C-alpha positions, 0 to 999 in steps of 0.5 A: 530480499529472498522470497521463500513462501508460496501457496501456489505451485507453478501449475496452479498459477497457470491454471488460475491464469487460464481460468481468468482468461476464460472468464474475461473472454466468455463472461467479461467484466462490467465497465459502467463508463461509456468512455471506457467502453469506447476505448475497449471497442476501439482496441478490438474487444467485444463490447455490449453497451446495453449491458456495459459488458466487455469481453477481452480475448485471451491473446489481447489480455496477454499482449496488453499485460506485457506492455506494463513495466516490471517496475517504475519510479514515482518522484518526490520533491526530495530525490531521496524520497523517490519511490521504486515500485517493483523488483526487490523493493518492499515497503510499508504504506499506511492504510486508508479511506477510513471514516473513523479514528481512535482518538489519541487522547481518549481512546474512543472512536470518532469521525476523522478530521483534516487534522488527523490527515495531517497527523497521519502523513507527518507520522508516516513521514517519520517512520522508517518503512513508509516512503510515501505516507497516505492520509489514512482518513479519506473523507475528513468530516470537517471538510465539505465533500466537494473540496476534500480532494483539494484539501487532502492534496495540499495537506499531503504536499505540505507535510511530506517531500514524498510523491504527491497524491491524486484523488480520482473518484471522478474525472473532475477531481482527477483533473483538479489534483493533476493541476496541482501536481503539474504546478509542482512538476513544472509543467505537463511535459515534466509531469509526464516525463517524471511522474511526481504523483501516484493515483490514490488507487482503484478498488473495483467492486466485486464481482468484476465491476468498474464504476463509471466515475472512478474509471474515468478518473483513472483514465484521466490520470493514465493519460498523464502517465501517472501510475495506477494501482488496482485493489479489487475488494473481493469478499470471499463467500459473499461477493466472491466464491467461497473457495479461495481458488475461485476468489483468486480467479475473480481477483486475478481477472479483475486486475487483468481487466483494469491493467488492459484498460490502462495499457490501451489508454497509454501503453507503458504506464505503471500499474500495480497488481493487488487486492484487498481480500476479505472473508465473510463470516457466514454466521454473522454476515460480518467480513473479516480481514484478520484471518488465515484465508485473507493471508493466503489470498495475499500470498497468492496475489504476490505470486500472481503479480510475479507471474505477470512480472508486475509490482504487487501490493496487499492489504494484509496487516489489518485487524478485526479487533476494536482496540490495540490488544493481543488480538490486534497484535497477532492478527497484524503480525501473522497476516503481514509476515507471509506476503512479505515472505512472498515478495509483496512490494507494497504492504498496507497495514495498521488499522482496526475494526475490519476497514473502519477505524484508523489508529495512530498507535497501530501504525507505529506498531505496524512499522515495527512488525514490518521491520521485523518481517522484512528482516526475516524475509532477507534471510541470512547471508552465507559467505566465507566471511559471514561463516567466520571460521577463522574468528571462531578458531581464534575465539573458541579456545579461549572458553577454557581460560579464566577470562572466557570467550566472547565476540563483542569486541571483535572487528567482525562484530562491529562490521556486521552488527548493523547489517545482521541485527534488527533494532526495534523502536518500541518493543521492550528488550530490557530486564523486568527491573528496568521495565518496572522503573520505567513505569511498567508500560504496555505496548499501547502506552509505549506506542502512544508516547511514540506517536506523540513524540513524533507529532511534537518533534518531527518537522517534515521537509517544507516545500520550496516557498516559491512553489508552495505559494504557486500551488496554494494559489492554484488550490484556491483557484480550484476551490473557488471554481468548485464552489461556483459550480456546486453553489 
């Protein structure tokens, strides 16, 4: 991977860093969790319990950020599905937490169901670039709210050998999911030694507000060494300054505050620096994600993460369009490519209608866009062998002969064809005649057929039967406990 895109100079990065430290030291962040306030106070931060305010001195922020690892691993039940976060690794992830789904058969919007969660996980499991698929629908409409985190954890575990998911909206839900992960890991010590699950994330509310329940759920995960990712949802012009630089300062300060808490609780726990920037259309009051300003912020997020030596992620391939159309295509592509060129490690994409509607077809299309974007980011390898001067000297003179000159049968071509050429899965690269004979299908139709083919044929690697039975028994025990306590 060769990262070639920047929107911030080195001096501008330093300026944003200094401004963020100033905000955290003199204005502070809001943590509504008393448990978090006590942790900050114990570490030496200035805490106002009445206002839920935490002021963190600049030297303390820098000291704590240095404790976070530059990269880390999360372990799947299949070692081939272990996921590295950080370094030069780049991967696609499915979007998430959407209430609606564009129905695969009717094309109409409806509430998401548990079966959709299963389908999205299986779909992601089959895609080339999504090593740890997310269920996309976070709150399935056909599952009681109190049981959703357990059902989703089990659906995820059964349908992909990738690392498990921990849903941590509050401490109790985090504990429930950690119990399941502990069974799979073979005990608490094994879980801490080789984390087999990743936290479903923390999205602080702007400006600089950390919800009590979510914060305490994250703290519970951190005590077990489970990696945490931060995605502040700063809305430019509404809950963040209208200037991109101001919005970036707020996003940066929010990330730093969260990272500080994690490293106070359990130094060395993996964290990922990120954001879900949106831009308010002040004419309508409707946020936008398929816009150039959002993309600029996602590139800046990747740069700031590099500055701190942390893994990065951006939510940068989502469209404001309501259907799979040209707008969805160009917004997804234009917004996804720059963060990949900037070196973002995890890129979340493949949805419609701002952050409301999940769509099967867009996820397959996003996988293709990501593959192309990643190939662009890789650049070209220039060596004596790849410049192929001896080969050109051999073949070029043949151009004047009756047979002509080409490189298709050369060993050099066969050696490099798979390395040099990205081969698309759903894009049409044939002649018009072939395309017409195949039904003159547009991309939406092709993507839909691809989704149906995957769901019909792809069988995820099943869990070991003995462990599956044990995890299912634990899940039933947890659900009975929840229903007893809420009944």
